[in-house]
N, C-alpha and C positions, 0 to 999 in steps of 0.2 A: 633465176637468171643467168642468161650467158653471155658472158664476157672471156673473150677469148685470151689467151696467155702466150706471149710471143715466144713460143718453147722452142728449142732447137732442134732439128729433128734427126741429126746425126748424118753419119755418112752412110748409111744403109738406106735413106730416103724413106724412114718411118721410126717413130717414137722408139729410144733406147729404154727397155724396162731393165731385163732379167739375163740379156745377152750381150756380147760384144759383137762387133762386126767382122766377127771370124766366121770362115766357110764350117766348122766345126761348132758344135753346142758344147764351150767349157765356160765356166762359173767366173766372174769377176774376179772372185777370190783367188781361184786357183791360178789366174794368169798371173796376178799380181805374185805368187809366191813363187812361182816359174821363172818370172823376168826379175824378180827381186826390183820392182819398181816403186810399189805403190807403200812410200815410206822409207825409202830410202835412194841411195845414188850410188851402188853400188856398180861395179862394171861401167861405170861411164853411164849410167839409165839414168835420166832424171826424174824427178817424183812425179807422179802423175798429177796433169795439169798447170806444169810448168809453162809449157807453152798451148796457151789455150786460153778457156774464160770460165769464170764462176759466174752461175746466175742463183738468185735469190727471188724466191716469189713468195709474196703472202698474199693470202685471199681471206679478206674478212668480210662474215655476211653481215648486212644491213638492215634495217627495220624487221626483225624477227627471220630473215630469210628471201624476204622481197625483194632484196638488192644486193648489191655485190660491190666491194671496192676492192683492186686489184693494185699492188706495188710491185716492179720487177726490177731488180737490180742488176744489170750487166756489166762485170768489170773483166776487160781484156788484159791478158798477162805482160801490155805493153803499156799497161796503167790506166788506160782510159776508161772511166765507166758513164754507163747512162741510169738514169731514173724515170722508168716510166710507169706512170699513175693512171688509172681508168676506174670511172664508178658508173655503175648501171642502176636500173630499176625495170623489174618485171620484164627480164630476156631483152634491154633495150639499152643501148650505151647511153650515156649521157653524157660526157666530156671525158678527155685523157689530155696528157701533159706530159712530156718529156723534160728531164733537166740534164745535162750534160757537166762532166769535169771541166771545171777551167784551167787554162795554162797548158805546159809541158806534161804529158802523160807520165814521162818519167818520175814525176815528183809523186805520183800515184802505186810504182811500179814494187817499190820495196814491202807498203803494206798487202801487196796482193801476194807477195813469197811468203810474208809471214802468215797470211792466214792459210796459206796451202801447207807450211810446217806445221799449224795445229791440226788441219783436216788429215794430214798424212801421218803424222806423228805424234801428237798428242793423245796422252791417254785419256780416255772419254769423251773424246771426239775424233777419233780416228773410227771412220764409220763402216769399213768394209768387214766388218762382221756381222751387220745389220739386214736384216731383211728389207729389199727396196719397193716393196708392194705399194700401190696407191692407199688413201688414209679417207675415209669420211668421216667428218667430224660434227658433223649435227648442227643444230642451229644453235646461232649465236658463240660459237667457237670457230676461232681461226685456225688456219691451216700453210704450214710454212714447207717450201720446197728448195733443198739443196741440193745444185747441180753443179757439175764439173765434166769440162769439154777438155778432152785432150787431141790436140791436134796431131802429131805426130805417129800417135797411134792412132788415129780415128776412132776415139772410141768415148765415151759419156756414160757417166756416174752417177745417179740421182737417188736422192731419200726424200721422203715424204712424212711428216710428222704433224700433230696435232698440236696447236701451241696455245691452249687455254684461252682465256678471253680478251687478248690483247688486239686492241681495234686500230693498228697499225703497225707498220715495220718499227716505229719510234717506238713504241710499247712493249715491242718482245721483250722478256725476261726469262731465262731458263730456268729460273727461281719459281717461276710462278705456273711450270708445266706440271700436270696431275697425273702423267702415264708415266711411274717411274720403272718400268720393264720392257720398254721398247724402241730407247735411245732416242725418245723427243729433247730429253734436254741437251744433248748434244749437238744435236740438228740444230735446234733453237739458239743455243750458244753460236755456233758458228754463223748463222745467219746474221745476229746482232754483232760479233764479232767484225763481219764483213760491214755492214752498215758504220760501224765506229771509226774503222781504217779506211772506208773510202772517204766518209762525208765527214767525219769527225763529231765528237760527242755535242757539239752546239748547233750542228745542222737543224733548220726548220725551216725547209724550203716543200715541205710536204703538201701536196695541193687540195686534198678534200677533207682534214682531219675535221670530223665534228659534225660533218654534212650529213644531212637525209639526203637516201638515195634518190637519184632523179634519171629519167630518160628521154632522151630529143624526141621531142615530134616534129620539128624542122629546125632548119639552120642551113643559112646563108648570107649572100650579099647583095643579092637584092629581092625588094619588095615595095609594095604599094603602102604598106602599112605606116603611116605619118606620125605614129606615136613617138616620142623623142627622149623617153626613159623608161625603165621596166615597169610593167604592171603585172599585179596577180588577179586570178580570178578562179572565182568558188562560186559554187550553185547556192543561191540562196534558201532553195527549198531540198536540197540534198539529191534531187533526181535529174533535173532539167539544166541545160546549158545555158549560161549567164547571157543575158541577150548583148552585154558589151564583146563577150567573147565570140558570138555569132558575127556579129558586125565586122569585129578584127579580120576575123577568118575570112569574109568573104572579101573585104580589102584585100587579104594576101592571097588568098588562092580563089579567085570568082568563080562561082559557079560550082567547085569541088566540093565532097562531102565534108562534114566536119568530122575530124578525128575522133577516135572512139576513148572517150574519157569517162570513167566510173567517176561522177561526180558526187555521189555520198561519200566516197573514202580517197579522193584525188583531188587536185587543183593544178592550175596551170600558170606557170611564170612566163611573160615574155621579154626578153631582154634585148633592147634597143638604144641607141643614142644619137639616135639621128642620122642624116647624110654625111659620108667622111669623101676626101677627096683623091686618096691613092690606092691603088691595086695592093691587095695583102693586106689590108685592115680587116679584122674580124673580130665579131663581138660574142662572148662566153659566159654561161652560166659556170660560177667556179664552186661557189657553196651555196646551200640551202642552209640555213643555222636556225635553231631556236634559241634567243637568248633572253636575259632577265629572267624575274622571278615571274612574268605572265607568261613564259615561254613564246615571245613575239616571234615573227618570222622577218630574219632578215638573211637577203640576198647577196652574195658577193658579185660580182659582173665584171669581168676582165675585158678589155678592149687591146687586144693584139696589133701592133702596127711594125711596119719593118722597123728595123733598127738604124744606126746610124751608119750612112754610105753605103745605104741598100740601092738608091735612086728608085723607087718604085716609079711605074708609069703613073701619070695624073687621068683619073678615071671615077667618076661620081658612082660612089657604093652608096648601099644602105644596108649594114651588116645587122642580123639578127639572129637570137636563139628562143627556139620555145620548147620549153621542157614540161613534163608534167612530173608531181610529185606526191607521196601522201597528203592529204589533207591535214592543215592544223589549223585551228583557229590562232585569234589574237591578231593585233595590229599589223602592217608591212612597210618595211624599211628597206633600204638598198645602198649598196656602193659602188663606184664604178674605179675601176684603176687602171692603169695604163701598164702594159707590160710587151718592151721591146723584143722583136724577133728577130734572131740571127738571118741575116741574107741566106736564102734558100732553104728554109726549114718551112 
């Protein structure tokens, strides 16, 4: 599954791992010792990251490794934060969303500094002595990256550890970490601390909780498909494309080849809600869930519309989203909800 993190490359124009952006090769631990900057404010030098950003990335394998969910919290030192999430299947992105902090950034700035104190000074979560090489966590185990950018020093520090079987940022818990000797508990603690200080413990706006992995086949705002509600397509014999899917695809892309689908192990969801009359409207599959004792298929579809006072242009559009996901049996149902999008997003 290839889902790219929105990783910050740093001032040298390449990912920063074990070296700082200095003309000589000096370890970050040595730099901190020489400058007395990592964990203290001696000689008026600010703690590392005081002017910069913190980024927490959680990568969760789905479906035994055939899919991936990624959540990225980016928190600037002025207090503003964003939560970016993406879900994908078989090396194809399915959907992505971004939630931004509301209100004035200053309301979140104190929490950012509290987290930096834990990172720089708290025993057990002061990470500077830990190795910073990447981790391969294996099937079914999530991976957490804690990343700090310091603007005045033009420097980045980053640690990556395995976080057990948590299925999201929400479920991370340092007490569930099974690697006692590599600092994983400290990295996971800082990730959960960032989550709670930025969002609050009651935050529940995570996009893809519980979803099967899915990948986009096609998405846009103009189609000849006349369906006005979502549909599910499964092969009756597990080998050939369903006749209705062939018909629908020919309406959508006349004369083009059918997308490659492994009908023995996959199914297709078409999300549409009929014509709309403003630019900016779009349709997205947000979740593919298995519900109830019978493990029936429930699809959450989101219609994204321009927010209040956006004044979008009047134009007829027919938004759609077609996805492929692992095949499951059971009945099919869906829900359509409206999500207002700020102007310019």
